[in-house]
KEKE-3310 file (N, C-alpha, C; in steps of 0.2 Angstrom, whole numbers, plus 5000, padded with zeros to 4 digits):
npx = (5051:5066:5069:5080:5080:5072:5079:5081:5084:5076:5078:5080:5073:5070:5071:5069:5083:5091:5093:5096:5084:5084:5086:5070:5063:5058:5053:5044:5040:5028:5019:5014:5013:5025:5029:5032:5042:5035:5046:5046:5035:5028:5023:5018:5005:5002:4997:4986:4978:4977:4963:4954:4942:4924:4919:4929:4928:4917:4919:4929:4929:4936:4939:4937:4945:4957:4957:4963:4958:4948:4953:4968:4967:4967:4977:4991:4988:4987:5002:5017:5029:5039:5044:5054:5052:5038:5037:5044:5039:5028:5020:5017:5023:5033:5036:5033:5041:5052:5051:5057:5050:5049:5044:5036:5041:5037:5024:5014:5020:5021:5019:5020:5009:5015:5009:5016:5014:5013:5017:5011:5003:4997:4990:4989:4996:4995:5002:5000:5014:5012:5001:4997:4989:4979:4978:4973:4973:4965:4970:4956:4961:4963:4959:4946:4955:4961:4971:4971:4973:4985:4990:4989:4994:5007:5009:5007:5018:5027:5024:5027:5041:5046:5046:5044:5034:5020:5006:4995:4979:4964:4949:4934:4919:4907:4898:4907:4913:4923:4934:4933:4936:4949:4956:4955:4961:4974:4979:4971:4960:4943:4942:4937:4930:4927:4909:4902:4910:4919:4919:4933:4924:4916:4904:4896:4899:4892:4904:4919:4933:4947:4962:4979:4990:5005:5015:5027:5044:5045:5052:5066:5070:5084:5079:5069:5057:5063:5051:5035:5037)
npy = (5027:5024:5012:4998:4994:4978:4966:4949:4934:4920:4908:4912:4921:4937:4948:4967:4979:4993:5007:5018:5024:5015:5017:5022:5015:5012:5008:5008:5011:5007:5009:4996:4990:4985:4993:4992:4995:4983:4970:4960:4949:4942:4950:4959:4953:4948:4960:4963:4955:4956:4964:4961:4951:4952:4962:4971:4975:4982:4995:4998:4995:4989:4981:4964:4958:4963:4956:4943:4927:4917:4903:4905:4918:4916:4908:4915:4925:4919:4919:4921:4936:4934:4922:4910:4894:4890:4898:4891:4880:4882:4882:4891:4903:4900:4903:4917:4922:4921:4931:4948:4965:4978:4994:5006:5018:5035:5030:5023:5025:5013:5003:4990:4982:4972:4963:4965:4956:4944:4941:4943:4944:4963:4972:4986:5004:5017:5029:5043:5053:5061:5069:5066:5059:5048:5031:5015:4999:4985:4967:4956:4947:4957:4968:4981:4982:4996:4998:5005:5017:5019:5013:5025:5035:5032:5033:5047:5049:5046:5054:5066:5065:5057:5059:5069:5079:5093:5094:5083:5072:5062:5054:5045:5035:5040:5034:5025:5020:5019:5018:5033:5038:5030:5040:5052:5048:5050:5061:5067:5081:5087:5092:5101:5095:5085:5080:5066:5051:5041:5023:5010:5000:5007:5009:5024:5035:5044:5055:5059:5070:5073:5079:5083:5093:5099:5108:5107:5110:5098:5084:5074:5058:5048:5038:5042:5046:5058:5071:5072:5086)
npz = (5056:5045:5035:5028:5009:5005:5008:5000:4994:4986:4990:5002:5012:5022:5037:5032:5036:5047:5036:5024:5009:4995:4975:4972:4980:4995:5013:5027:5046:5054:5071:5072:5059:5045:5030:5014:4996:4985:4979:4975:4962:4970:4982:4975:4972:4981:4987:4980:4983:4993:4992:4985:4989:4991:4999:4999:4984:4986:4990:4982:4968:4959:4943:4932:4928:4935:4948:4961:4959:4968:4977:4978:4980:4996:5000:4996:5007:5018:5019:5024:5020:5028:5030:5028:5026:5024:5011:5002:5004:4994:4980:4973:4977:4974:4962:4961:4967:4962:4952:4948:4955:4949:4950:4938:4927:4931:4938:4950:4968:4978:4993:5000:5014:5031:5043:5058:5071:5066:5055:5041:5025:5025:5015:5006:5002:4990:4980:4968:4962:4955:4955:4968:4975:4984:4989:4996:5004:5016:5019:5022:5036:5041:5045:5054:5065:5070:5060:5047:5048:5052:5040:5032:5038:5036:5022:5020:5024:5017:5006:5009:5018:5011:4997:4994:4993:4993:4996:5000:4995:4996:4992:4998:4999:5007:5016:5018:5032:5040:5031:5032:5043:5045:5039:5044:5055:5051:5049:5038:5034:5028:5013:4995:4981:4968:4968:4963:4960:4947:4950:4944:4938:4933:4939:4947:4959:4976:4983:4995:5000:5008:5011:5015:5025:5031:5038:5041:5032:5016:5013:5002:4999:4996:4988:4980:4964:4951:4952:4939:4928)
capx = (5057:5067:5072:5083:5076:5070:5086:5080:5086:5072:5080:5082:5069:5074:5067:5074:5088:5088:5094:5093:5081:5086:5082:5062:5063:5055:5051:5041:5037:5022:5018:5011:5016:5030:5026:5039:5041:5036:5055:5046:5028:5025:5023:5012:4999:5001:4993:4983:4974:4973:4959:4951:4936:4917:4918:4933:4927:4912:4923:4937:4925:4942:4940:4936:4953:4961:4955:4964:4953:4945:4960:4974:4969:4966:4985:4993:4986:4990:5010:5022:5036:5049:5045:5060:5048:5034:5039:5047:5031:5021:5023:5015:5025:5042:5038:5032:5045:5059:5052:5056:5045:5051:5043:5034:5043:5031:5015:5010:5024:5018:5019:5013:5011:5016:5010:5021:5012:5009:5020:5008:5002:4991:4985:4994:4995:4997:5002:5001:5017:5008:4994:4998:4981:4981:4974:4974:4967:4967:4966:4952:4962:4968:4951:4942:4959:4965:4977:4970:4976:4995:4994:4988:5001:5014:5005:5008:5025:5030:5024:5030:5046:5052:5044:5044:5026:5016:4999:4992:4973:4962:4942:4931:4912:4903:4897:4915:4916:4929:4939:4933:4938:4958:4961:4956:4965:4979:4978:4968:4955:4939:4943:4934:4931:4917:4904:4902:4915:4917:4926:4938:4920:4909:4900:4897:4896:4893:4912:4922:4937:4951:4970:4986:4998:5010:5019:5036:5047:5045:5061:5064:5074:5089:5075:5063:5062:5060:5044:5037:5039)
capy = (5025:5022:5005:4999:4987:4972:4962:4940:4929:4912:4904:4914:4928:4940:4956:4970:4982:4999:5010:5022:5021:5012:5018:5020:5009:5015:5006:5012:5005:5010:5004:4988:4987:4985:4995:4993:4996:4977:4967:4952:4951:4938:4956:4963:4949:4948:4967:4964:4948:4957:4968:4955:4947:4957:4968:4977:4977:4986:5003:4999:4992:4985:4977:4957:4956:4965:4954:4937:4923:4915:4902:4910:4924:4913:4905:4922:4928:4916:4919:4928:4936:4932:4913:4903:4886:4891:4902:4888:4874:4886:4882:4901:4907:4900:4905:4923:4924:4923:4939:4954:4969:4984:5000:5008:5024:5039:5027:5027:5023:5007:5002:4982:4981:4967:4963:4967:4953:4939:4942:4940:4952:4965:4976:4990:5009:5019:5036:5044:5059:5067:5072:5069:5057:5045:5026:5010:4995:4981:4962:4954:4947:4966:4975:4983:4983:5001:4999:5009:5027:5017:5011:5032:5038:5029:5037:5053:5051:5042:5058:5071:5066:5053:5061:5079:5083:5096:5092:5075:5070:5057:5052:5040:5036:5044:5025:5017:5025:5016:5024:5041:5036:5030:5046:5058:5048:5049:5069:5070:5085:5090:5094:5102:5089:5084:5078:5060:5050:5035:5018:5008:4995:5008:5012:5031:5035:5051:5055:5064:5071:5076:5082:5081:5095:5100:5116:5107:5107:5091:5083:5069:5052:5046:5034:5046:5047:5066:5074:5077:5092)
capz = (5055:5039:5033:5018:5007:5010:5005:5001:4991:4984:4995:5012:5014:5027:5037:5034:5043:5046:5034:5018:5007:4987:4972:4971:4986:5001:5018:5034:5049:5060:5076:5070:5051:5041:5024:5010:4989:4982:4980:4969:4959:4975:4984:4972:4969:4989:4990:4976:4981:5000:4993:4979:4990:4988:5005:4997:4979:4986:4988:4976:4960:4951:4935:4937:4926:4941:4954:4962:4962:4978:4981:4976:4986:5003:4999:4998:5012:5022:5017:5027:5018:5031:5032:5023:5024:5020:5006:4998:5001:4991:4971:4970:4980:4973:4954:4960:4971:4955:4946:4953:4954:4943:4948:4932:4926:4931:4941:4957:4972:4980:4999:5003:5020:5034:5049:5063:5075:5065:5048:5036:5022:5027:5013:5002:5002:4985:4979:4962:4963:4949:4958:4977:4977:4989:4990:5001:5008:5020:5020:5027:5043:5048:5045:5063:5073:5066:5056:5042:5050:5051:5032:5029:5040:5032:5013:5020:5029:5011:5000:5011:5019:5005:4990:4993:4991:4999:4998:4997:4993:4994:4990:5000:4999:5013:5017:5023:5037:5043:5027:5033:5052:5046:5035:5049:5061:5049:5047:5032:5034:5024:5006:4992:4977:4965:4973:4963:4956:4945:4948:4938:4933:4929:4945:4948:4968:4980:4985:5000:4999:5013:5009:5021:5023:5034:5039:5038:5025:5011:5010:4995:5003:4990:4984:4976:4959:4949:4952:4936:4929)
cpx = (5058:5071:5077:5078:5076:5073:5082:5082:5077:5071:5080:5079:5070:5070:5072:5079:5088:5094:5092:5088:5084:5083:5076:5059:5063:5052:5051:5042:5033:5022:5015:5011:5021:5028:5034:5039:5042:5044:5050:5038:5027:5021:5017:5007:4998:4995:4989:4978:4971:4964:4953:4946:4930:4917:4923:4931:4922:4911:4926:4933:4931:4936:4938:4942:4958:4961:4958:4960:4952:4953:4966:4974:4969:4974:4989:4992:4986:5000:5012:5028:5043:5049:5048:5054:5042:5032:5041:5043:5028:5025:5022:5019:5033:5041:5037:5037:5054:5058:5052:5051:5049:5046:5042:5035:5037:5025:5017:5015:5018:5019:5015:5016:5012:5016:5016:5019:5013:5015:5017:5006:4997:4988:4992:4991:4998:4997:5005:5005:5015:5006:4994:4991:4984:4977:4975:4969:4970:4963:4961:4956:4966:4964:4949:4949:4964:4969:4974:4971:4983:4995:4990:4992:5006:5012:5005:5015:5031:5029:5026:5035:5051:5051:5044:5037:5023:5010:4995:4984:4970:4954:4940:4924:4909:4902:4905:4915:4920:4938:4939:4937:4944:4958:4959:4962:4971:4980:4974:4960:4949:4941:4936:4935:4924:4915:4903:4911:4913:4922:4927:4930:4917:4904:4900:4895:4898:4902:4913:4929:4939:4960:4971:4989:5000:5014:5027:5039:5047:5051:5060:5071:5080:5083:5071:5066:5061:5055:5041:5036:5031)
cpy = (5024:5016:5005:4994:4982:4967:4954:4939:4923:4911:4905:4919:4931:4947:4959:4973:4987:5003:5015:5020:5018:5015:5017:5013:5010:5011:5011:5006:5011:5005:4994:4987:4988:4987:4996:4993:4987:4976:4963:4954:4947:4946:4961:4960:4948:4952:4966:4960:4951:4962:4964:4953:4953:4961:4972:4981:4984:4993:5003:4998:4993:4981:4970:4956:4958:4961:4948:4932:4920:4911:4902:4915:4919:4911:4911:4924:4924:4916:4926:4925:4935:4924:4910:4895:4887:4894:4895:4880:4876:4886:4891:4906:4908:4903:4915:4927:4925:4929:4943:4960:4975:4990:5005:5017:5030:5038:5027:5022:5018:5006:4996:4984:4974:4969:4965:4959:4946:4937:4944:4948:4955:4969:4981:4998:5012:5027:5038:5052:5064:5073:5073:5066:5050:5038:5019:5006:4991:4973:4960:4953:4953:4970:4976:4983:4988:5003:5003:5017:5025:5018:5020:5036:5038:5032:5043:5055:5048:5048:5066:5071:5062:5055:5068:5083:5086:5096:5082:5075:5064:5057:5046:5041:5037:5034:5021:5021:5025:5017:5030:5041:5037:5036:5050:5054:5046:5057:5072:5074:5087:5093:5099:5098:5088:5079:5069:5059:5042:5029:5016:5002:5000:5013:5021:5030:5041:5050:5059:5066:5074:5076:5082:5087:5096:5107:5114:5105:5100:5090:5077:5064:5052:5042:5039:5044:5055:5067:5076:5084:5095)
cpz = (5047:5040:5026:5015:5007:5003:5006:4993:4990:4991:5004:5013:5021:5027:5034:5037:5043:5040:5028:5013:4999:4981:4970:4975:4991:5005:5022:5037:5054:5066:5077:5063:5048:5033:5021:5000:4989:4978:4973:4967:4965:4981:4983:4970:4976:4990:4987:4977:4991:4998:4986:4983:4989:4991:5001:4992:4979:4984:4983:4969:4955:4947:4937:4935:4930:4948:4954:4965:4969:4980:4981:4980:4992:5003:5001:5006:5019:5025:5024:5023:5021:5033:5029:5021:5022:5014:5001:4999:4997:4984:4969:4971:4977:4965:4954:4965:4965:4951:4949:4951:4953:4944:4940:4931:4927:4933:4948:4960:4978:4986:5000:5009:5023:5040:5053:5070:5073:5057:5044:5033:5022:5022:5008:5003:4994:4983:4973:4965:4962:4951:4965:4979:4979:4990:4996:5000:5012:5018:5024:5037:5047:5046:5053:5067:5070:5062:5051:5044:5051:5044:5030:5029:5037:5025:5015:5022:5021:5008:5002:5013:5014:4998:4988:4994:4996:5001:4993:4997:4992:4994:4993:4999:5004:5017:5020:5025:5041:5037:5031:5039:5051:5043:5039:5054:5059:5048:5041:5034:5027:5018:5000:4985:4973:4969:4973:4959:4953:4947:4944:4934:4932:4934:4946:4956:4969:4983:4991:4999:5004:5007:5015:5019:5029:5035:5038:5034:5023:5014:5004:5000:4995:4984:4979:4969:4957:4949:4943:4935:4926)
residu = (UNK:UNK:UNK:UNK:UNK:UNK:UNK:UNK:UNK:UNK:UNK:UNK:UNK:UNK:UNK:UNK:UNK:UNK:UNK:UNK:UNK:UNK:UNK:UNK:UNK:UNK:UNK:UNK:UNK:UNK:UNK:UNK:UNK:UNK:UNK:UNK:UNK:UNK:UNK:UNK:UNK:UNK:UNK:UNK:UNK:UNK:UNK:UNK:UNK:UNK:UNK:UNK:UNK:UNK:UNK:UNK:UNK:UNK:UNK:UNK:UNK:UNK:UNK:UNK:UNK:UNK:UNK:UNK:UNK:UNK:UNK:UNK:UNK:UNK:UNK:UNK:UNK:UNK:UNK:UNK:UNK:UNK:UNK:UNK:UNK:UNK:UNK:UNK:UNK:UNK:UNK:UNK:UNK:UNK:UNK:UNK:UNK:UNK:UNK:UNK:UNK:UNK:UNK:UNK:UNK:UNK:UNK:UNK:UNK:UNK:UNK:UNK:UNK:UNK:UNK:UNK:UNK:UNK:UNK:UNK:UNK:UNK:UNK:UNK:UNK:UNK:UNK:UNK:UNK:UNK:UNK:UNK:UNK:UNK:UNK:UNK:UNK:UNK:UNK:UNK:UNK:UNK:UNK:UNK:UNK:UNK:UNK:UNK:UNK:UNK:UNK:UNK:UNK:UNK:UNK:UNK:UNK:UNK:UNK:UNK:UNK:UNK:UNK:UNK:UNK:UNK:UNK:UNK:UNK:UNK:UNK:UNK:UNK:UNK:UNK:UNK:UNK:UNK:UNK:UNK:UNK:UNK:UNK:UNK:UNK:UNK:UNK:UNK:UNK:UNK:UNK:UNK:UNK:UNK:UNK:UNK:UNK:UNK:UNK:UNK:UNK:UNK:UNK:UNK:UNK:UNK:UNK:UNK:UNK:UNK:UNK:UNK:UNK:UNK:UNK:UNK:UNK:UNK:UNK:UNK:UNK:UNK:UNK:UNK:UNK:UNK:UNK:UNK:UNK)
# end
């Protein structure tokens, strides 16, 4: 299901309404997740916080400077982006809500996820239109529930039905069985790729590669940016 942009102000956040995507703004809904292009720096930082714990970084390997500290991480992952009172009560949320997020030209298309059952930030997925490469992660409270499959299914819909890409790719470490199951559940199948991969922190890991393809004609929504030449 497609939804309109997440329309909200600092004083009155609201949940999205059905409607078309706006310029480089996409919103999707799965069975248990609402996923949308970040509207504010609160959305972006909460998405980063969802993957800043040691368990997630075992697989993602970001640089130390890209992580959210433990105390701020805990506060952000308690927040519900549709809860006006909670956001008003948080000084951190108030500052970040006042700063709009603007997608970088030619950069990653990102969707931040929110749980529909309790309204909390649940993680994020990202897609690079130039390569079709997909990534994603879940917050600690959202792991082990089968939400990874929904997350990567949303990434596939974003790539195929919103951005017009015919093929998507993703890589994961074989020891990360949860990621492998989530990608397979979302329709990704084994593909050829380099047997080793270097993470942003410099660690070299064993790699498995998968791809997503469909025979349905790809589409492009009104919010899609032009594809790279």
